[in-house]
DOBA-983401 format. One record per residue: x, y, z of N, C-alpha, C, CB in turn; residue number from 1. Coordinates in steps of 0.1 Angstrom, whole numbers, always signed. Each point is the difference from the previous one (the first is absolute). Glycine has a CB too. Layout:
BEGIN
n_east|n_north|n_up|ca_east|ca_north|ca_up|c_east|c_north|c_up|cb_east|cb_north|cb_up|i
X|Y|Z|X|Y|Z|X|Y|Z|X|Y|Z|NUM
...
This chain:
BEGIN
n_east|n_north|n_up|ca_east|ca_north|ca_up|c_east|c_north|c_up|cb_east|cb_north|cb_up|i
-379|-596|-142|+6|+8|+12|-10|+10|+3|+25|-3|-5|1
-34|+2|+14|-9|+11|+2|+3|+5|+16|-19|-11|-17|2
+15|+24|+19|+4|+5|+13|-11|-6|+8|+11|+23|-7|3
-7|-27|+20|-9|-5|+9|-12|+10|+3|+19|-14|+11|4
-16|+27|-11|-13|+8|+2|-9|+1|-11|+13|+13|+14|5
-10|-18|-26|-8|-1|-10|-9|-13|+0|+16|+14|-11|6
-14|-24|+19|-6|-12|+2|-16|+3|+5|+25|-12|+5|7
-34|+4|-12|-12|+2|+5|-1|-8|+14|-8|+4|-24|8
-1|+0|+33|-2|-9|+12|-4|-13|-2|-5|+19|+11|9
+11|-30|-6|-4|-13|-3|+9|-6|-10|-21|+6|+6|10
+27|+2|-15|+8|-6|-10|+14|-2|+5|-14|+10|-18|11
+21|-20|+19|+14|-3|+4|+9|+0|-13|-7|-15|+22|12
+19|+19|-22|+8|+1|-11|+1|-14|-9|+13|+19|+13|13
-14|-29|-5|+0|-16|-8|-12|+1|-7|+13|-15|+17|14
-25|+19|-11|-12|-3|-9|-1|+10|-11|-12|-10|+18|15
+18|+21|-16|+0|+11|-11|+8|-6|-10|-3|+22|+15|16
+16|-27|-14|+8|-4|-9|-7|-11|-7|+19|+7|+12|17
-23|-17|-6|-8|-12|-6|-12|+6|-9|+7|-16|+22|18
-13|+26|-17|-12|+4|-9|+7|+7|-12|-17|+3|+19|19
+28|+5|-17|+6|+7|-12|+6|-10|-9|+5|+20|+12|20
+1|-33|-8|+4|-10|-9|-10|-6|-8|+16|-2|+15|21
-29|-1|-8|-12|-5|-6|-3|+8|-11|-8|-10|+21|22
+7|+25|-18|-6|+8|-9|+11|+1|-13|-14|+13|+20|23
+25|-12|-15|+11|+1|-12|+0|-13|-9|+16|+15|+15|24
-20|-27|-9|+0|-12|-7|-11|+0|-10|+10|-12|+18|25
-22|+20|-14|-12|-1|-9|+1|+12|-10|-16|-11|+18|26
+25|+21|-15|+1|+12|-8|+8|-3|-13|-3|+15|+20|27
+1|-5|-30|+6|-3|-12|+13|+6|+1|-20|+0|-13|28
+30|-3|+5|+13|+6|+1|+1|+15|+0|+7|-20|-11|29
-15|+25|+4|+0|+15|+0|-4|+5|+14|-7|+1|-24|30
-3|-7|+30|-4|+5|+14|+11|-3|+10|-24|-4|-5|31
+30|-8|+4|+12|-3|+9|+12|+9|-2|-6|-23|-2|32
+9|+27|-11|+10|+9|-1|-3|+14|+6|+6|-13|-18|33
-19|+17|+16|-5|+14|+6|+0|-1|+15|-15|+5|-21|34
+12|-16|+26|+0|-1|+16|+15|+0|+4|-23|-15|+1|35
+31|+8|-8|+14|+0|+5|+7|+13|-2|+0|-24|-5|36
-4|+33|-5|+5|+11|-4|-5|+10|+12|+2|-6|-27|37
-14|+5|+32|-4|+8|+10|+6|-3|+14|-21|+2|-13|38
+24|-15|+15|+7|-3|+12|+14|+6|-1|-13|-22|+3|39
+20|+20|-15|+14|+6|+1|-1|+16|+1|+10|-20|-15|40
-20|+26|+10|-1|+14|+3|-2|+4|+14|-9|+2|-22|41
+0|-10|+28|-2|+1|+15|+13|-3|+9|-24|-7|-4|42
+32|-3|+0|+12|-3|+6|+10|+11|-1|-5|-23|-5|43
+5|+28|-9|+11|+10|-4|-4|+13|+8|+5|-10|-25|44
-18|+14|+27|-3|+12|+9|+4|-2|+13|-18|+5|-13|45
+15|-16|+19|+4|-2|+14|+15|+0|+2|-20|-15|+4|46
+27|+9|-14|+15|+1|+0|+5|+14|+0|+1|-22|-11|47
-7|+30|+2|+5|+15|-2|-2|+7|+14|-7|+1|-25|48
-6|-4|+30|-4|+7|+13|+10|-4|+11|-25|+1|-6|49
+29|-13|+7|+9|-5|+10|+14|+6|-3|-13|-22|+3|50
+17|+23|-15|+13|+6|-2|+0|+15|+3|+6|-17|-16|51
-17|+25|+13|-1|+14|+4|+0|+1|+16|-13|+5|-21|52
+7|-14|+27|-1|+1|+15|+13|-3|+5|-24|-6|+2|53
+31|-3|-8|+14|-4|+5|+10|+13|-3|-4|-26|-6|54
+2|+32|-5|+8|+12|-4|-3|+11|+11|-2|-7|-25|55
-9|+9|+29|-4|+10|+9|+5|-4|+14|-21|+6|-13|56
+21|-19|+16|+5|-3|+13|+15|+2|+1|-18|-16|+4|57
+25|+13|-15|+16|+1|-1|+2|+16|+2|+5|-22|-18|58
-13|+30|+12|+3|+15|-1|-2|+6|+15|-8|+1|-26|59
-4|-6|+30|-2|+4|+16|+9|-5|+8|-22|+1|-2|60
+27|-12|+2|+10|-6|+9|+14|+7|-3|-13|-23|+0|61
+16|+27|-12|+12|+8|-1|-1|+14|+6|+5|-14|-20|62
-16|+20|+17|-2|+13|+8|+1|-1|+16|-15|+7|-20|63
+10|-18|+25|-2|-1|+13|+14|-3|+6|-24|-8|-2|64
+33|+1|-5|+13|-4|+5|+9|+13|-2|-3|-25|-5|65
+0|+32|-5|+9|+13|-2|-4|+9|+12|+0|-1|-27|66
-13|+4|+28|-2|+8|+12|+4|-5|+14|-18|+8|-13|67
+18|-22|+16|+6|-3|+12|+13|+1|+0|-17|-12|+3|68
+26|+11|-14|+14|+3|+0|+2|+15|+3|+3|-19|-16|69
-10|+27|+10|+2|+15|+0|-4|+6|+14|-6|+1|-26|70
-6|-6|+32|-4|+6|+11|+2|-9|+13|-17|+13|-14|71
+23|-25|+14|+0|-7|+12|+8|+6|+11|-2|-20|-14|72
+11|+30|+11|+6|+7|+12|-7|+12|+4|+22|-8|-8|73
-34|+9|+6|-7|+13|+3|+0|+3|+15|-15|-3|-21|74
+12|-7|+29|-1|+3|+14|+14|+5|+5|-19|-19|+3|75
+30|+10|-9|+13|+3|+4|+4|+15|-4|+5|-25|-4|76
-9|+28|-8|+3|+13|-6|-6|+11|+8|+0|-10|-23|77
-13|+8|+28|-7|+10|+8|+9|+3|+14|-25|-9|-10|78
+29|-2|+15|+9|+1|+12|+14|+7|-3|-11|-23|+9|79
+17|+21|-19|+12|+6|-5|-3|+15|-3|+8|-22|-10|80
-19|+25|+4|-3|+15|-3|-3|+7|+15|-12|-6|-24|81
+7|-1|+33|-1|+6|+14|+14|+4|+4|-21|-14|+6|82
+30|+5|-7|+15|+3|+5|+5|+11|-7|+4|-24|+3|83
-6|+27|-17|+5|+9|-7|-7|+14|+4|+5|-17|-19|84
-18|+17|+24|-7|+12|+2|+7|+3|+15|-24|-4|-16|85
+27|-5|+25|+6|+3|+13|+13|+6|-2|-13|-17|+11|86
+21|+13|-21|+13|+5|-4|-2|+13|-3|+8|-20|-8|87
-17|+25|-1|-2|+13|-3|-4|+9|+12|-6|-9|-22|88
-4|+3|+29|-4|+9|+13|+12|+3|+8|-22|-11|+1|89
+31|+0|+1|+12|+3|+8|+10|+11|-5|-4|-22|+6|90
+5|+21|-20|+7|+11|-6|-5|+14|+1|+6|-18|-16|91
-20|+18|+16|-8|+13|+0|+1|+6|+14|-16|-7|-18|92
+18|-2|+28|+2|+4|+14|+13|+5|+4|-15|-17|+5|93
+25|+15|-14|+14|+6|+4|-2|+15|-2|+14|-21|-8|94
-6|+29|+15|+0|+15|-1|+5|+4|-15|+6|+3|+27|95
-12|+8|-32|+5|+5|-12|+13|+2|-1|-19|+8|-2|96
+25|-8|-9|+15|+4|-3|+2|+13|+4|+2|-15|-18|97
+8|+17|+27|+3|+14|+4|+16|+0|-2|-21|+4|+19|98
+23|+9|-21|+15|+5|-1|+7|-3|+13|-5|+18|-17|99
+17|-25|+16|+6|-2|+14|-3|-11|+9|+0|+21|-2|100
-11|-29|-4|-4|-13|+8|+11|-10|+3|-22|+4|-12|101
+21|-12|+22|+9|-9|+2|+3|-9|-10|-5|+4|+21|102
+17|-7|-25|+3|-9|-12|-6|-14|+2|+20|+12|-4|103
-22|-16|+16|-6|-15|+2|-14|+0|-5|+14|-4|+21|104
-22|+15|-18|-14|+1|-3|-1|+1|-17|-6|+12|+24|105
+15|-4|-30|+0|-1|-14|+3|-12|-6|+5|+21|+1|106
+5|-30|+4|+3|-12|-5|-10|-10|+3|+23|+6|+2|107
-30|-5|+9|-12|-10|+2|-11|+3|-10|+5|-1|+24|108
-8|+14|-26|-11|+3|-10|+4|-5|-13|-5|+20|+12|109
+17|-18|-16|+4|-6|-14|+1|-13|-1|+12|+17|-2|110
-8|-24|+13|-1|-16|+0|-14|-4|-2|+19|-1|+15|111
-28|+6|-6|-14|-5|-1|-7|+5|-13|-1|+1|+26|112
+4|+9|-31|-5|+3|-13|+5|-9|-13|+0|+23|+11|113
+12|-27|-7|+7|-11|-10|-7|-12|+2|+23|+10|+0|114
-26|-15|+13|-7|-12|+2|-13|+0|-6|+13|-3|+20|115
-21|+15|-20|-13|+0|-6|+1|+0|-14|-9|+12|+18|116
+18|-5|-25|+1|-2|-15|+3|-14|-4|+7|+23|-3|117
+1|-30|+10|+4|-13|-4|-13|-10|+3|+26|+5|+5|118
-34|-1|+6|-11|-9|+3|-11|+1|-10|+5|+2|+22|119
-8|+11|-27|-9|+3|-9|+5|-5|-14|-8|+20|+14|120
+20|-21|-17|+5|-8|-12|-4|-13|+0|+18|+13|-3|121
-15|-20|+13|-4|-14|+2|-14|-4|-2|+18|+0|+15|122
-26|+10|-8|-15|-2|-2|-4|+1|-14|-4|+8|+21|123
+9|+4|-28|-3|+2|-14|+3|-12|-9|+5|+24|+4|124
+7|-30|-2|+4|-11|-8|-9|-12|+2|+23|+9|+0|125
-29|-9|+11|-10|-12|+4|-15|+5|-3|+15|-9|+19|126
-16|+19|-27|-15|+4|-4|-6|+8|+11|-2|-20|-14|127
+7|+25|+23|-7|+7|+10|+5|+15|-2|-2|-21|+18|128
-8|+31|-21|+3|+14|-3|-8|+8|+8|+5|-5|-22|129
+2|+16|+25|-6|+11|+9|-4|+11|-9|+16|-5|+20|130
-27|+11|-19|-6|+10|-9|-4|+13|+9|-9|-19|-16|131
+15|+29|+13|-2|+12|+9|-11|+8|-7|+24|+2|+9|132
-36|-1|-2|-11|+8|-8|-2|+14|+3|-11|-20|+0|133
+22|+25|+6|-1|+16|+2|-1|+7|-13|+14|-1|+21|134
-23|+10|-23|-3|+8|-12|-9|-8|-10|+22|+12|+3|135
-26|-25|-2|-7|-7|-9|-14|+1|+3|+18|-15|-4|136
-27|+13|-7|-14|-1|+4|-4|-11|+7|-4|+12|-19|137
-6|-11|+29|-4|-10|+9|-4|-13|-8|-7|+19|+18|138
+12|-31|-15|-4|-12|-7|-4|-10|+11|+16|+5|-20|139
-28|-8|+22|-5|-9|+10|+5|-14|-2|-20|+14|+1|140
+25|-19|-11|+6|-11|-2|+13|+0|+7|-11|-3|-21|141
+19|+14|+23|+13|+0|+5|+0|+9|+13|+10|-3|-23|142
-18|+11|+26|+0|+10|+10|-12|-2|+10|+11|+16|-16|143
-6|-15|+29|-13|+1|+10|+1|+14|+7|-1|-26|+4|144
-10|+32|-7|-1|+14|+4|-3|+1|+15|-9|+7|-22|145
+20|+0|+30|-2|-1|+14|-6|+14|+4|+19|-17|+3|146
-18|+25|-11|-4|+15|+4|-2|+8|-13|+14|+0|+24|147
-24|+10|-23|-1|+9|-11|+2|+14|+4|-16|-16|-10|148
+25|+25|+3|+1|+13|+4|-3|+9|-11|+16|-6|+16|149
-19|+20|-14|-2|+9|-11|+12|-1|-9|-15|+15|+14|150
+12|-14|-27|+11|+0|-11|+9|+12|+1|-16|-13|-16|151
+29|+12|+18|+8|+12|-1|-1|+7|-13|+15|-10|+16|152
-11|+22|-17|+0|+7|-14|+9|-7|-10|-2|+22|+11|153
-4|-24|-22|+6|-7|-11|+0|-14|+0|+13|+17|-2|154
-20|-24|+11|-2|-13|+1|-14|-5|-3|+18|+1|+15|155
-19|-9|-25|-15|-5|-4|-6|-8|+11|+7|-2|-24|156
-21|+3|+26|-5|-7|+10|+1|-16|-4|-16|+20|+5|157
+17|-29|+4|+1|-14|-2|+14|-4|-2|-21|+1|-9|158
+31|+9|+11|+14|-3|+1|+6|-4|+13|+1|+15|-17|159
+8|-24|+17|+5|-5|+12|+10|+12|+5|-4|-27|-6|160
+2|+33|+17|+8|+13|+4|+10|-6|+11|-21|+18|-4|161
+19|-29|+10|+9|-5|+9|-1|-15|+1|-2|+22|+13|162
+13|-29|-12|+1|-14|+1|+5|-5|+13|+3|+0|-23|163
-9|-7|+31|+4|-4|+14|+9|-12|-3|-22|+9|+13|164
+17|-18|-21|+9|-12|-4|-2|-1|-15|-3|-13|+24|165
+14|+6|-31|-3|-2|-14|-8|-13|-3|+22|+13|-6|166
-26|-15|-6|-8|-13|-4|+12|-9|-4|-23|+10|-9|167
+20|-24|+12|+9|-10|-3|-7|-11|-9|+13|+4|+22|168
-6|-8|-32|-6|-10|-9|+9|-11|-2|-12|+16|-10|169
+7|-29|+7|+8|-11|-3|-5|-5|-13|+3|-6|+24|170
+6|+7|-34|-2|-3|-14|-13|+7|-6|+13|-22|+3|171
-15|+34|+2|-12|+8|-5|-12|-1|+9|+6|-3|-25|172
-7|-8|+34|-11|+0|+9|+4|+7|+12|-9|-22|-9|173
-2|+29|+16|+2|+8|+12|+2|-9|+11|-14|+19|-9|174
+24|-15|+17|+4|-6|+13|-7|+8|+11|+23|-8|-9|175
-18|+21|+8|-4|+10|+10|-3|+13|-5|+14|-11|+15|176
-26|+16|-13|-4|+13|-7|+7|+11|+7|-23|-8|-6|177
+25|+19|-1|+6|+13|+5|-10|+6|+9|+14|+4|-21|178
-10|+1|+32|-9|+8|+10|+3|+14|-4|+1|-17|+20|179
-12|+23|-26|+2|+13|-6|-9|+11|+7|+7|-11|-22|180
-5|+24|+20|-8|+12|+2|-4|+5|-14|+12|+6|+23|181
-23|-4|-26|-5|+3|-12|-7|+16|+0|-4|-26|-3|182
+8|+32|-8|-6|+14|-2|-16|-1|-2|+24|+8|-11|183
-30|-2|+20|-15|+1|-1|-5|+7|-13|-2|+0|+26|184
-10|-3|-29|-6|+7|-12|-9|+10|+6|+1|-20|-14|185
+0|+32|+7|-6|+13|+2|-4|+0|+14|-9|+3|-24|186
């Protein structure tokens, strides 16, 4: 059982087998045993390589299936995150809480805040997390610098001093980077 790549040009497997049988018939028993042991070793090596290749294929396939399950909703998650950000923008657009404000406005604000908390809870249960970068060191893997400003007193350069939007991740993988303003260096 030889590999076709190992065949010499012009030799077909049938001719090779016939030649090997003729040589084996003329060989001594010790030579035949040695030839058979070499062939067994060669077949064993091919078998071990095949097994290793199959093991690698199984592991790679399992990884790909796990990734597909975990990140199949990535496009949908990005759209849902956009809705969460719009809800937050709507809440931020409401007037600040004031003494003596109409009861209707206070109830609307509380209702929308409750909806937001519930919505964020649903997202978190499904692996979508919001990360507020305010006060953290700038991380190019999670943050997108939109502007740079002189560092306020007591703030280290390279620190996020303002976040326009939070960072969103799906099972640890970045969905949307945070849009941030970073403290300038010297």
